[in-house]
PDBQT receptor file of N, H, CA, C and O in Angstrom, charges set to zero:
ATOM      1  N   MET A   1       4.577   0.818 -21.390  1.00  0.00    +0.000 N 
ATOM      2  CA  MET A   1       3.477   0.288 -20.636  1.00  0.00    +0.000 C 
ATOM      3  C   MET A   1       2.200   0.327 -21.464  1.00  0.00    +0.000 C 
ATOM      4  O   MET A   1       1.356  -0.562 -21.344  1.00  0.00    +0.000 OA
ATOM      5  N   VAL A   2       2.054   1.329 -22.287  1.00  0.00    +0.000 N 
ATOM      6  H   VAL A   2       2.740   2.050 -22.384  1.00  0.00    +0.000 HD
ATOM      7  CA  VAL A   2       0.829   1.462 -23.061  1.00  0.00    +0.000 C 
ATOM      8  C   VAL A   2       0.739   0.388 -24.134  1.00  0.00    +0.000 C 
ATOM      9  O   VAL A   2      -0.304  -0.250 -24.281  1.00  0.00    +0.000 OA
ATOM     10  N   LEU A   3       1.802   0.181 -24.879  1.00  0.00    +0.000 N 
ATOM     11  H   LEU A   3       2.649   0.699 -24.760  1.00  0.00    +0.000 HD
ATOM     12  CA  LEU A   3       1.760  -0.781 -25.978  1.00  0.00    +0.000 C 
ATOM     13  C   LEU A   3       1.584  -2.217 -25.498  1.00  0.00    +0.000 C 
ATOM     14  O   LEU A   3       0.978  -3.034 -26.193  1.00  0.00    +0.000 OA
ATOM     15  N   ASN A   4       2.102  -2.525 -24.332  1.00  0.00    +0.000 N 
ATOM     16  H   ASN A   4       2.594  -1.861 -23.768  1.00  0.00    +0.000 HD
ATOM     17  CA  ASN A   4       1.970  -3.874 -23.778  1.00  0.00    +0.000 C 
ATOM     18  C   ASN A   4       0.739  -4.019 -22.897  1.00  0.00    +0.000 C 
ATOM     19  O   ASN A   4       0.520  -5.074 -22.302  1.00  0.00    +0.000 OA
ATOM     20  N   ARG A   5      -0.060  -2.972 -22.811  1.00  0.00    +0.000 N 
ATOM     21  H   ARG A   5       0.118  -2.115 -23.294  1.00  0.00    +0.000 HD
ATOM     22  CA  ARG A   5      -1.282  -2.944 -22.001  1.00  0.00    +0.000 C 
ATOM     23  C   ARG A   5      -1.016  -3.261 -20.531  1.00  0.00    +0.000 C 
ATOM     24  O   ARG A   5      -1.798  -3.950 -19.876  1.00  0.00    +0.000 OA
ATOM     25  N   LEU A   6       0.087  -2.752 -20.038  1.00  0.00    +0.000 N 
ATOM     26  H   LEU A   6       0.722  -2.193 -20.570  1.00  0.00    +0.000 HD
ATOM     27  CA  LEU A   6       0.441  -2.913 -18.636  1.00  0.00    +0.000 C 
ATOM     28  C   LEU A   6      -0.077  -1.717 -17.858  1.00  0.00    +0.000 C 
ATOM     29  O   LEU A   6      -0.313  -0.654 -18.434  1.00  0.00    +0.000 OA
ATOM     30  N   HIS A   7      -0.252  -1.878 -16.574  1.00  0.00    +0.000 N 
ATOM     31  H   HIS A   7      -0.061  -2.741 -16.107  1.00  0.00    +0.000 HD
ATOM     32  CA  HIS A   7      -0.680  -0.768 -15.746  1.00  0.00    +0.000 C 
ATOM     33  C   HIS A   7      -0.035  -0.878 -14.371  1.00  0.00    +0.000 C 
ATOM     34  O   HIS A   7       0.415  -1.946 -13.957  1.00  0.00    +0.000 OA
ATOM     35  N   VAL A   8      -0.004   0.229 -13.693  1.00  0.00    +0.000 N 
ATOM     36  H   VAL A   8      -0.370   1.096 -14.030  1.00  0.00    +0.000 HD
ATOM     37  CA  VAL A   8       0.553   0.299 -12.351  1.00  0.00    +0.000 C 
ATOM     38  C   VAL A   8      -0.599   0.595 -11.402  1.00  0.00    +0.000 C 
ATOM     39  O   VAL A   8      -1.429   1.467 -11.658  1.00  0.00    +0.000 OA
ATOM     40  N   MET A   9      -0.631  -0.144 -10.313  1.00  0.00    +0.000 N 
ATOM     41  H   MET A   9       0.043  -0.852 -10.105  1.00  0.00    +0.000 HD
ATOM     42  CA  MET A   9      -1.676   0.085  -9.315  1.00  0.00    +0.000 C 
ATOM     43  C   MET A   9      -1.016   0.629  -8.048  1.00  0.00    +0.000 C 
ATOM     44  O   MET A   9       0.045   0.162  -7.634  1.00  0.00    +0.000 OA
ATOM     45  N   VAL A  10      -1.648   1.598  -7.456  1.00  0.00    +0.000 N 
ATOM     46  H   VAL A  10      -2.510   1.978  -7.791  1.00  0.00    +0.000 HD
ATOM     47  CA  VAL A  10      -1.140   2.200  -6.237  1.00  0.00    +0.000 C 
ATOM     48  C   VAL A  10      -2.269   2.310  -5.221  1.00  0.00    +0.000 C 
ATOM     49  O   VAL A  10      -3.438   2.453  -5.580  1.00  0.00    +0.000 OA
ATOM     50  N   ASN A  11      -1.909   2.242  -3.994  1.00  0.00    +0.000 N 
ATOM     51  H   ASN A  11      -0.960   2.126  -3.703  1.00  0.00    +0.000 HD
ATOM     52  CA  ASN A  11      -2.879   2.430  -2.933  1.00  0.00    +0.000 C 
ATOM     53  C   ASN A  11      -2.490   3.702  -2.188  1.00  0.00    +0.000 C 
ATOM     54  O   ASN A  11      -1.670   3.663  -1.270  1.00  0.00    +0.000 OA
ATOM     55  N   PRO A  12      -3.082   4.835  -2.586  1.00  0.00    +0.000 N 
ATOM     56  CA  PRO A  12      -2.684   6.085  -1.939  1.00  0.00    +0.000 C 
ATOM     57  C   PRO A  12      -3.108   6.114  -0.474  1.00  0.00    +0.000 C 
ATOM     58  O   PRO A  12      -4.224   5.727  -0.127  1.00  0.00    +0.000 OA
ATOM     59  N   SER A  13      -2.219   6.569   0.355  1.00  0.00    +0.000 N 
ATOM     60  H   SER A  13      -1.313   6.883   0.073  1.00  0.00    +0.000 HD
ATOM     61  CA  SER A  13      -2.565   6.715   1.764  1.00  0.00    +0.000 C 
ATOM     62  C   SER A  13      -1.784   7.888   2.321  1.00  0.00    +0.000 C 
ATOM     63  O   SER A  13      -0.565   7.963   2.169  1.00  0.00    +0.000 OA
ATOM     64  N   GLY A  14      -2.472   8.776   2.948  1.00  0.00    +0.000 N 
ATOM     65  H   GLY A  14      -3.463   8.714   3.071  1.00  0.00    +0.000 HD
ATOM     66  CA  GLY A  14      -1.824   9.922   3.561  1.00  0.00    +0.000 C 
ATOM     67  C   GLY A  14      -1.473  11.010   2.562  1.00  0.00    +0.000 C 
ATOM     68  O   GLY A  14      -1.610  10.852   1.348  1.00  0.00    +0.000 OA
ATOM     69  N   SER A  15      -1.024  12.097   3.113  1.00  0.00    +0.000 N 
ATOM     70  H   SER A  15      -0.912  12.225   4.098  1.00  0.00    +0.000 HD
ATOM     71  CA  SER A  15      -0.650  13.264   2.326  1.00  0.00    +0.000 C 
ATOM     72  C   SER A  15       0.862  13.281   2.121  1.00  0.00    +0.000 C 
ATOM     73  O   SER A  15       1.574  12.484   2.731  1.00  0.00    +0.000 OA
ATOM     74  N   PRO A  16       1.362  14.177   1.272  1.00  0.00    +0.000 N 
ATOM     75  CA  PRO A  16       2.822  14.317   1.149  1.00  0.00    +0.000 C 
ATOM     76  C   PRO A  16       3.477  14.634   2.495  1.00  0.00    +0.000 C 
ATOM     77  O   PRO A  16       4.594  14.190   2.762  1.00  0.00    +0.000 OA
ATOM     78  N   HIS A  17       2.789  15.397   3.336  1.00  0.00    +0.000 N 
ATOM     79  H   HIS A  17       1.882  15.758   3.119  1.00  0.00    +0.000 HD
ATOM     80  CA  HIS A  17       3.313  15.706   4.672  1.00  0.00    +0.000 C 
ATOM     81  C   HIS A  17       3.423  14.422   5.508  1.00  0.00    +0.000 C 
ATOM     82  O   HIS A  17       4.419  14.223   6.204  1.00  0.00    +0.000 OA
ATOM     83  N   ASP A  18       2.410  13.557   5.444  1.00  0.00    +0.000 N 
ATOM     84  H   ASP A  18       1.601  13.719   4.879  1.00  0.00    +0.000 HD
ATOM     85  CA  ASP A  18       2.451  12.279   6.168  1.00  0.00    +0.000 C 
ATOM     86  C   ASP A  18       3.613  11.417   5.685  1.00  0.00    +0.000 C 
ATOM     87  O   ASP A  18       4.307  10.786   6.483  1.00  0.00    +0.000 OA
ATOM     88  N   THR A  19       3.811  11.399   4.381  1.00  0.00    +0.000 N 
ATOM     89  H   THR A  19       3.248  11.911   3.733  1.00  0.00    +0.000 HD
ATOM     90  CA  THR A  19       4.901  10.608   3.807  1.00  0.00    +0.000 C 
ATOM     91  C   THR A  19       6.243  11.116   4.308  1.00  0.00    +0.000 C 
ATOM     92  O   THR A  19       7.103  10.319   4.681  1.00  0.00    +0.000 OA
ATOM     93  N   ARG A  20       6.435  12.424   4.322  1.00  0.00    +0.000 N 
ATOM     94  H   ARG A  20       5.736  13.072   4.019  1.00  0.00    +0.000 HD
ATOM     95  CA  ARG A  20       7.685  13.015   4.805  1.00  0.00    +0.000 C 
ATOM     96  C   ARG A  20       7.909  12.650   6.270  1.00  0.00    +0.000 C 
ATOM     97  O   ARG A  20       9.021  12.293   6.657  1.00  0.00    +0.000 OA
ATOM     98  N   ASP A  21       6.859  12.737   7.086  1.00  0.00    +0.000 N 
ATOM     99  H   ASP A  21       5.955  13.027   6.772  1.00  0.00    +0.000 HD
ATOM    100  CA  ASP A  21       6.982  12.390   8.504  1.00  0.00    +0.000 C 
ATOM    101  C   ASP A  21       7.304  10.913   8.695  1.00  0.00    +0.000 C 
ATOM    102  O   ASP A  21       8.122  10.551   9.540  1.00  0.00    +0.000 OA
ATOM    103  N   THR A  22       6.660  10.072   7.910  1.00  0.00    +0.000 N 
ATOM    104  H   THR A  22       5.995  10.366   7.223  1.00  0.00    +0.000 HD
ATOM    105  CA  THR A  22       6.906   8.630   8.011  1.00  0.00    +0.000 C 
ATOM    106  C   THR A  22       8.338   8.291   7.636  1.00  0.00    +0.000 C 
ATOM    107  O   THR A  22       8.990   7.501   8.319  1.00  0.00    +0.000 OA
ATOM    108  N   LEU A  23       8.837   8.888   6.549  1.00  0.00    +0.000 N 
ATOM    109  H   LEU A  23       8.307   9.530   5.994  1.00  0.00    +0.000 HD
ATOM    110  CA  LEU A  23      10.218   8.639   6.141  1.00  0.00    +0.000 C 
ATOM    111  C   LEU A  23      11.209   9.166   7.175  1.00  0.00    +0.000 C 
ATOM    112  O   LEU A  23      12.223   8.523   7.446  1.00  0.00    +0.000 OA
ATOM    113  N   ALA A  24      10.927  10.318   7.746  1.00  0.00    +0.000 N 
ATOM    114  H   ALA A  24      10.103  10.841   7.526  1.00  0.00    +0.000 HD
ATOM    115  CA  ALA A  24      11.806  10.867   8.782  1.00  0.00    +0.000 C 
ATOM    116  C   ALA A  24      11.823   9.957  10.010  1.00  0.00    +0.000 C 
ATOM    117  O   ALA A  24      12.884   9.710  10.583  1.00  0.00    +0.000 OA
ATOM    118  N   PHE A  25      10.652   9.459  10.417  1.00  0.00    +0.000 N 
ATOM    119  H   PHE A  25       9.790   9.659   9.951  1.00  0.00    +0.000 HD
ATOM    120  CA  PHE A  25      10.566   8.536  11.553  1.00  0.00    +0.000 C 
ATOM    121  C   PHE A  25      11.362   7.262  11.273  1.00  0.00    +0.000 C 
ATOM    122  O   PHE A  25      12.112   6.785  12.126  1.00  0.00    +0.000 OA
ATOM    123  N   SER A  26      11.191   6.721  10.073  1.00  0.00    +0.000 N 
ATOM    124  H   SER A  26      10.582   7.108   9.380  1.00  0.00    +0.000 HD
ATOM    125  CA  SER A  26      11.893   5.492   9.697  1.00  0.00    +0.000 C 
ATOM    126  C   SER A  26      13.405   5.703   9.727  1.00  0.00    +0.000 C 
ATOM    127  O   SER A  26      14.144   4.866  10.245  1.00  0.00    +0.000 OA
ATOM    128  N   ALA A  27      13.860   6.822   9.171  1.00  0.00    +0.000 N 
ATOM    129  H   ALA A  27      13.261   7.502   8.750  1.00  0.00    +0.000 HD
ATOM    130  CA  ALA A  27      15.296   7.111   9.167  1.00  0.00    +0.000 C 
ATOM    131  C   ALA A  27      15.834   7.291  10.580  1.00  0.00    +0.000 C 
ATOM    132  O   ALA A  27      16.932   6.827  10.889  1.00  0.00    +0.000 OA
ATOM    133  N   ALA A  28      15.080   7.952  11.432  1.00  0.00    +0.000 N 
ATOM    134  H   ALA A  28      14.188   8.329  11.181  1.00  0.00    +0.000 HD
ATOM    135  CA  ALA A  28      15.525   8.202  12.806  1.00  0.00    +0.000 C 
ATOM    136  C   ALA A  28      15.622   6.924  13.626  1.00  0.00    +0.000 C 
ATOM    137  O   ALA A  28      16.413   6.850  14.565  1.00  0.00    +0.000 OA
ATOM    138  N   HIS A  29      14.827   5.918  13.282  1.00  0.00    +0.000 N 
ATOM    139  H   HIS A  29      14.183   5.978  12.518  1.00  0.00    +0.000 HD
ATOM    140  CA  HIS A  29      14.787   4.683  14.058  1.00  0.00    +0.000 C 
ATOM    141  C   HIS A  29      15.396   3.480  13.323  1.00  0.00    +0.000 C 
ATOM    142  O   HIS A  29      15.267   2.341  13.772  1.00  0.00    +0.000 OA
ATOM    143  N   GLY A  30      16.054   3.743  12.203  1.00  0.00    +0.000 N 
ATOM    144  H   GLY A  30      16.159   4.669  11.839  1.00  0.00    +0.000 HD
ATOM    145  CA  GLY A  30      16.738   2.668  11.477  1.00  0.00    +0.000 C 
ATOM    146  C   GLY A  30      15.801   1.637  10.885  1.00  0.00    +0.000 C 
ATOM    147  O   GLY A  30      16.178   0.475  10.735  1.00  0.00    +0.000 OA
ATOM    148  N   ILE A  31      14.599   2.035  10.549  1.00  0.00    +0.000 N 
ATOM    149  H   ILE A  31      14.292   2.979  10.671  1.00  0.00    +0.000 HD
ATOM    150  CA  ILE A  31      13.626   1.107   9.959  1.00  0.00    +0.000 C 
ATOM    151  C   ILE A  31      13.849   1.053   8.456  1.00  0.00    +0.000 C 
ATOM    152  O   ILE A  31      13.759   2.072   7.772  1.00  0.00    +0.000 OA
ATOM    153  N   LEU A  32      14.138  -0.125   7.951  1.00  0.00    +0.000 N 
ATOM    154  H   LEU A  32      14.211  -0.952   8.507  1.00  0.00    +0.000 HD
ATOM    155  CA  LEU A  32      14.393  -0.309   6.522  1.00  0.00    +0.000 C 
ATOM    156  C   LEU A  32      13.347  -1.251   5.927  1.00  0.00    +0.000 C 
ATOM    157  O   LEU A  32      12.893  -2.177   6.599  1.00  0.00    +0.000 OA
ATOM    158  N   PRO A  33      12.965  -1.022   4.679  1.00  0.00    +0.000 N 
ATOM    159  CA  PRO A  33      12.001  -1.923   4.042  1.00  0.00    +0.000 C 
ATOM    160  C   PRO A  33      12.668  -3.254   3.699  1.00  0.00    +0.000 C 
ATOM    161  O   PRO A  33      13.878  -3.315   3.479  1.00  0.00    +0.000 OA
ATOM    162  N   GLU A  34      11.869  -4.312   3.656  1.00  0.00    +0.000 N 
ATOM    163  H   GLU A  34      10.886  -4.262   3.834  1.00  0.00    +0.000 HD
ATOM    164  CA  GLU A  34      12.372  -5.623   3.241  1.00  0.00    +0.000 C 
ATOM    165  C   GLU A  34      12.085  -5.767   1.749  1.00  0.00    +0.000 C 
ATOM    166  O   GLU A  34      10.943  -5.979   1.340  1.00  0.00    +0.000 OA
ATOM    167  N   VAL A  35      13.143  -5.649   0.942  1.00  0.00    +0.000 N 
ATOM    168  H   VAL A  35      14.071  -5.477   1.274  1.00  0.00    +0.000 HD
ATOM    169  CA  VAL A  35      12.987  -5.719  -0.511  1.00  0.00    +0.000 C 
ATOM    170  C   VAL A  35      14.039  -6.653  -1.093  1.00  0.00    +0.000 C 
ATOM    171  O   VAL A  35      15.078  -6.908  -0.485  1.00  0.00    +0.000 OA
ATOM    172  N   THR A  36      13.745  -7.150  -2.276  1.00  0.00    +0.000 N 
ATOM    173  H   THR A  36      12.900  -6.942  -2.771  1.00  0.00    +0.000 HD
ATOM    174  CA  THR A  36      14.695  -7.961  -3.018  1.00  0.00    +0.000 C 
ATOM    175  C   THR A  36      15.070  -7.201  -4.279  1.00  0.00    +0.000 C 
ATOM    176  O   THR A  36      14.217  -6.999  -5.143  1.00  0.00    +0.000 OA
ATOM    177  N   PRO A  37      16.339  -6.766  -4.413  1.00  0.00    +0.000 N 
ATOM    178  CA  PRO A  37      16.746  -6.091  -5.640  1.00  0.00    +0.000 C 
ATOM    179  C   PRO A  37      16.741  -7.077  -6.811  1.00  0.00    +0.000 C 
ATOM    180  O   PRO A  37      17.224  -8.202  -6.686  1.00  0.00    +0.000 OA
ATOM    181  N   VAL A  38      16.198  -6.651  -7.931  1.00  0.00    +0.000 N 
ATOM    182  H   VAL A  38      15.805  -5.737  -8.032  1.00  0.00    +0.000 HD
ATOM    183  CA  VAL A  38      16.118  -7.493  -9.124  1.00  0.00    +0.000 C 
ATOM    184  C   VAL A  38      16.695  -6.695 -10.281  1.00  0.00    +0.000 C 
ATOM    185  O   VAL A  38      16.247  -5.581 -10.553  1.00  0.00    +0.000 OA
ATOM    186  N   GLY A  39      17.684  -7.257 -10.965  1.00  0.00    +0.000 N 
ATOM    187  H   GLY A  39      18.047  -8.162 -10.744  1.00  0.00    +0.000 HD
ATOM    188  CA  GLY A  39      18.252  -6.596 -12.130  1.00  0.00    +0.000 C 
ATOM    189  C   GLY A  39      17.241  -6.560 -13.266  1.00  0.00    +0.000 C 
ATOM    190  O   GLY A  39      16.313  -7.368 -13.313  1.00  0.00    +0.000 OA
ATOM    191  N   LEU A  40      17.426  -5.635 -14.161  1.00  0.00    +0.000 N 
ATOM    192  H   LEU A  40      18.180  -4.979 -14.123  1.00  0.00    +0.000 HD
ATOM    193  CA  LEU A  40      16.497  -5.468 -15.272  1.00  0.00    +0.000 C 
ATOM    194  C   LEU A  40      16.365  -6.758 -16.090  1.00  0.00    +0.000 C 
ATOM    195  O   LEU A  40      15.283  -7.072 -16.586  1.00  0.00    +0.000 OA
ATOM    196  N   ARG A  41      17.449  -7.492 -16.227  1.00  0.00    +0.000 N 
ATOM    197  H   ARG A  41      18.328  -7.238 -15.824  1.00  0.00    +0.000 HD
ATOM    198  CA  ARG A  41      17.408  -8.756 -16.985  1.00  0.00    +0.000 C 
ATOM    199  C   ARG A  41      16.503  -9.798 -16.341  1.00  0.00    +0.000 C 
ATOM    200  O   ARG A  41      15.968 -10.668 -17.028  1.00  0.00    +0.000 OA
ATOM    201  N   ASP A  42      16.330  -9.712 -15.016  1.00  0.00    +0.000 N 
ATOM    202  H   ASP A  42      16.764  -9.005 -14.459  1.00  0.00    +0.000 HD
ATOM    203  CA  ASP A  42      15.512 -10.691 -14.294  1.00  0.00    +0.000 C 
ATOM    204  C   ASP A  42      14.112 -10.162 -13.963  1.00  0.00    +0.000 C 
ATOM    205  O   ASP A  42      13.366 -10.803 -13.223  1.00  0.00    +0.000 OA
ATOM    206  N   ALA A  43      13.762  -9.009 -14.505  1.00  0.00    +0.000 N 
ATOM    207  H   ALA A  43      14.368  -8.489 -15.106  1.00  0.00    +0.000 HD
ATOM    208  CA  ALA A  43      12.478  -8.392 -14.178  1.00  0.00    +0.000 C 
ATOM    209  C   ALA A  43      11.303  -9.268 -14.592  1.00  0.00    +0.000 C 
ATOM    210  O   ALA A  43      10.340  -9.392 -13.836  1.00  0.00    +0.000 OA
ATOM    211  N   ASN A  44      11.358  -9.876 -15.768  1.00  0.00    +0.000 N 
ATOM    212  H   ASN A  44      12.141  -9.775 -16.382  1.00  0.00    +0.000 HD
ATOM    213  CA  ASN A  44      10.239 -10.718 -16.208  1.00  0.00    +0.000 C 
ATOM    214  C   ASN A  44      10.029 -11.901 -15.268  1.00  0.00    +0.000 C 
ATOM    215  O   ASN A  44       8.891 -12.252 -14.956  1.00  0.00    +0.000 OA
ATOM    216  N   ALA A  45      11.112 -12.512 -14.821  1.00  0.00    +0.000 N 
ATOM    217  H   ALA A  45      12.036 -12.227 -15.075  1.00  0.00    +0.000 HD
ATOM    218  CA  ALA A  45      10.996 -13.640 -13.891  1.00  0.00    +0.000 C 
ATOM    219  C   ALA A  45      10.386 -13.175 -12.569  1.00  0.00    +0.000 C 
ATOM    220  O   ALA A  45       9.577 -13.886 -11.974  1.00  0.00    +0.000 OA
ATOM    221  N   ALA A  46      10.773 -11.985 -12.110  1.00  0.00    +0.000 N 
ATOM    222  H   ALA A  46      11.430 -11.407 -12.593  1.00  0.00    +0.000 HD
ATOM    223  CA  ALA A  46      10.211 -11.448 -10.862  1.00  0.00    +0.000 C 
ATOM    224  C   ALA A  46       8.720 -11.174 -11.026  1.00  0.00    +0.000 C 
ATOM    225  O   ALA A  46       7.938 -11.456 -10.117  1.00  0.00    +0.000 OA
ATOM    226  N   LEU A  47       8.316 -10.629 -12.170  1.00  0.00    +0.000 N 
ATOM    227  H   LEU A  47       8.951 -10.400 -12.908  1.00  0.00    +0.000 HD
ATOM    228  CA  LEU A  47       6.901 -10.374 -12.420  1.00  0.00    +0.000 C 
ATOM    229  C   LEU A  47       6.116 -11.674 -12.499  1.00  0.00    +0.000 C 
ATOM    230  O   LEU A  47       4.993 -11.749 -12.000  1.00  0.00    +0.000 OA
ATOM    231  N   ASP A  48       6.691 -12.701 -13.120  1.00  0.00    +0.000 N 
ATOM    232  H   ASP A  48       7.603 -12.641 -13.525  1.00  0.00    +0.000 HD
ATOM    233  CA  ASP A  48       6.033 -14.010 -13.183  1.00  0.00    +0.000 C 
ATOM    234  C   ASP A  48       5.843 -14.586 -11.781  1.00  0.00    +0.000 C 
ATOM    235  O   ASP A  48       4.779 -15.119 -11.465  1.00  0.00    +0.000 OA
ATOM    236  N   ALA A  49       6.878 -14.477 -10.941  1.00  0.00    +0.000 N 
ATOM    237  H   ALA A  49       7.742 -14.044 -11.198  1.00  0.00    +0.000 HD
ATOM    238  CA  ALA A  49       6.797 -14.986  -9.569  1.00  0.00    +0.000 C 
ATOM    239  C   ALA A  49       5.717 -14.250  -8.788  1.00  0.00    +0.000 C 
ATOM    240  O   ALA A  49       4.988 -14.857  -8.005  1.00  0.00    +0.000 OA
ATOM    241  N   MET A  50       5.615 -12.927  -9.005  1.00  0.00    +0.000 N 
ATOM    242  H   MET A  50       6.208 -12.433  -9.641  1.00  0.00    +0.000 HD
ATOM    243  CA  MET A  50       4.572 -12.153  -8.333  1.00  0.00    +0.000 C 
ATOM    244  C   MET A  50       3.191 -12.603  -8.795  1.00  0.00    +0.000 C 
ATOM    245  O   MET A  50       2.280 -12.750  -7.980  1.00  0.00    +0.000 OA
ATOM    246  N   ALA A  51       3.034 -12.819 -10.088  1.00  0.00    +0.000 N 
ATOM    247  H   ALA A  51       3.775 -12.699 -10.750  1.00  0.00    +0.000 HD
ATOM    248  CA  ALA A  51       1.737 -13.238 -10.626  1.00  0.00    +0.000 C 
ATOM    249  C   ALA A  51       1.323 -14.601 -10.085  1.00  0.00    +0.000 C 
ATOM    250  O   ALA A  51       0.134 -14.880  -9.931  1.00  0.00    +0.000 OA
ATOM    251  N   GLU A  52       2.313 -15.454  -9.795  1.00  0.00    +0.000 N 
ATOM    252  H   GLU A  52       3.279 -15.228  -9.920  1.00  0.00    +0.000 HD
ATOM    253  CA  GLU A  52       2.040 -16.795  -9.271  1.00  0.00    +0.000 C 
ATOM    254  C   GLU A  52       1.955 -16.803  -7.747  1.00  0.00    +0.000 C 
ATOM    255  O   GLU A  52       1.721 -17.852  -7.145  1.00  0.00    +0.000 OA
ATOM    256  N   GLY A  53       2.143 -15.640  -7.118  1.00  0.00    +0.000 N 
ATOM    257  H   GLY A  53       2.333 -14.788  -7.607  1.00  0.00    +0.000 HD
ATOM    258  CA  GLY A  53       2.085 -15.567  -5.664  1.00  0.00    +0.000 C 
ATOM    259  C   GLY A  53       3.295 -16.154  -4.977  1.00  0.00    +0.000 C 
ATOM    260  O   GLY A  53       3.203 -16.585  -3.828  1.00  0.00    +0.000 OA
ATOM    261  N   GLN A  54       4.432 -16.180  -5.657  1.00  0.00    +0.000 N 
ATOM    262  H   GLN A  54       4.507 -15.831  -6.590  1.00  0.00    +0.000 HD
ATOM    263  CA  GLN A  54       5.636 -16.804  -5.107  1.00  0.00    +0.000 C 
ATOM    264  C   GLN A  54       6.795 -15.823  -4.949  1.00  0.00    +0.000 C 
ATOM    265  O   GLN A  54       7.949 -16.238  -4.850  1.00  0.00    +0.000 OA
ATOM    266  N   ALA A  55       6.500 -14.541  -4.925  1.00  0.00    +0.000 N 
ATOM    267  H   ALA A  55       5.562 -14.204  -5.006  1.00  0.00    +0.000 HD
ATOM    268  CA  ALA A  55       7.577 -13.544  -4.885  1.00  0.00    +0.000 C 
ATOM    269  C   ALA A  55       8.256 -13.480  -3.513  1.00  0.00    +0.000 C 
ATOM    270  O   ALA A  55       9.450 -13.189  -3.446  1.00  0.00    +0.000 OA
ATOM    271  N   GLY A  56       7.550 -13.738  -2.445  1.00  0.00    +0.000 N 
ATOM    272  H   GLY A  56       6.580 -13.975  -2.500  1.00  0.00    +0.000 HD
ATOM    273  CA  GLY A  56       8.151 -13.717  -1.113  1.00  0.00    +0.000 C 
ATOM    274  C   GLY A  56       8.207 -12.341  -0.497  1.00  0.00    +0.000 C 
ATOM    275  O   GLY A  56       7.582 -12.112   0.538  1.00  0.00    +0.000 OA
ATOM    276  N   SER A  57       8.927 -11.424  -1.093  1.00  0.00    +0.000 N 
ATOM    277  H   SER A  57       9.434 -11.610  -1.934  1.00  0.00    +0.000 HD
ATOM    278  CA  SER A  57       9.011 -10.059  -0.571  1.00  0.00    +0.000 C 
ATOM    279  C   SER A  57       8.799  -9.082  -1.724  1.00  0.00    +0.000 C 
ATOM    280  O   SER A  57       8.565  -9.491  -2.861  1.00  0.00    +0.000 OA
ATOM    281  N   ARG A  58       8.881  -7.825  -1.430  1.00  0.00    +0.000 N 
ATOM    282  H   ARG A  58       9.072  -7.492  -0.507  1.00  0.00    +0.000 HD
ATOM    283  CA  ARG A  58       8.720  -6.808  -2.474  1.00  0.00    +0.000 C 
ATOM    284  C   ARG A  58       9.978  -6.778  -3.326  1.00  0.00    +0.000 C 
ATOM    285  O   ARG A  58      11.093  -6.776  -2.804  1.00  0.00    +0.000 OA
ATOM    286  N   SER A  59       9.795  -6.754  -4.610  1.00  0.00    +0.000 N 
ATOM    287  H   SER A  59       8.889  -6.756  -5.033  1.00  0.00    +0.000 HD
ATOM    288  CA  SER A  59      10.929  -6.686  -5.534  1.00  0.00    +0.000 C 
ATOM    289  C   SER A  59      11.103  -5.253  -6.028  1.00  0.00    +0.000 C 
ATOM    290  O   SER A  59      10.132  -4.550  -6.309  1.00  0.00    +0.000 OA
ATOM    291  N   VAL A  60      12.369  -4.838  -6.126  1.00  0.00    +0.000 N 
ATOM    292  H   VAL A  60      13.158  -5.409  -5.897  1.00  0.00    +0.000 HD
ATOM    293  CA  VAL A  60      12.689  -3.513  -6.636  1.00  0.00    +0.000 C 
ATOM    294  C   VAL A  60      13.597  -3.716  -7.844  1.00  0.00    +0.000 C 
ATOM    295  O   VAL A  60      14.674  -4.303  -7.736  1.00  0.00    +0.000 OA
ATOM    296  N   ILE A  61      13.148  -3.226  -8.988  1.00  0.00    +0.000 N 
ATOM    297  H   ILE A  61      12.273  -2.749  -9.076  1.00  0.00    +0.000 HD
ATOM    298  CA  ILE A  61      13.955  -3.375 -10.207  1.00  0.00    +0.000 C 
ATOM    299  C   ILE A  61      15.064  -2.342 -10.184  1.00  0.00    +0.000 C 
ATOM    300  O   ILE A  61      14.815  -1.147 -10.025  1.00  0.00    +0.000 OA
ATOM    301  N   THR A  62      16.301  -2.819 -10.345  1.00  0.00    +0.000 N 
ATOM    302  H   THR A  62      16.503  -3.790 -10.474  1.00  0.00    +0.000 HD
ATOM    303  CA  THR A  62      17.466  -1.931 -10.366  1.00  0.00    +0.000 C 
ATOM    304  C   THR A  62      17.996  -1.818 -11.786  1.00  0.00    +0.000 C 
ATOM    305  O   THR A  62      17.908  -2.765 -12.567  1.00  0.00    +0.000 OA
ATOM    306  N   PHE A  63      18.535  -0.680 -12.108  1.00  0.00    +0.000 N 
ATOM    307  H   PHE A  63      18.606   0.089 -11.473  1.00  0.00    +0.000 HD
ATOM    308  CA  PHE A  63      19.046  -0.415 -13.442  1.00  0.00    +0.000 C 
ATOM    309  C   PHE A  63      20.560  -0.229 -13.401  1.00  0.00    +0.000 C 
ATOM    310  O   PHE A  63      21.068   0.826 -13.778  1.00  0.00    +0.000 OA
ATOM    311  N   ASP A  64      21.270  -1.239 -12.948  1.00  0.00    +0.000 N 
ATOM    312  H   ASP A  64      20.858  -2.097 -12.641  1.00  0.00    +0.000 HD
ATOM    313  CA  ASP A  64      22.735  -1.169 -12.836  1.00  0.00    +0.000 C 
ATOM    314  C   ASP A  64      23.388  -1.478 -14.152  1.00  0.00    +0.000 C 
ATOM    315  O   ASP A  64      24.615  -1.466 -14.249  1.00  0.00    +0.000 OA
TER     316      ASP A  64
């Protein structure tokens, strides 16, 4: 990330305790996130789609 001048942005919200409670609530009620798994080979295309505003949903890079 450093050599390519990339960065990660996060929006912190809540405490670790809040996060644990939220995850427990989600698990208890069957709430699942809407994500699109993206293989490492397709990561650049997913990043391009995000930059163009065409990603649709949240992408999760998988390392299979």
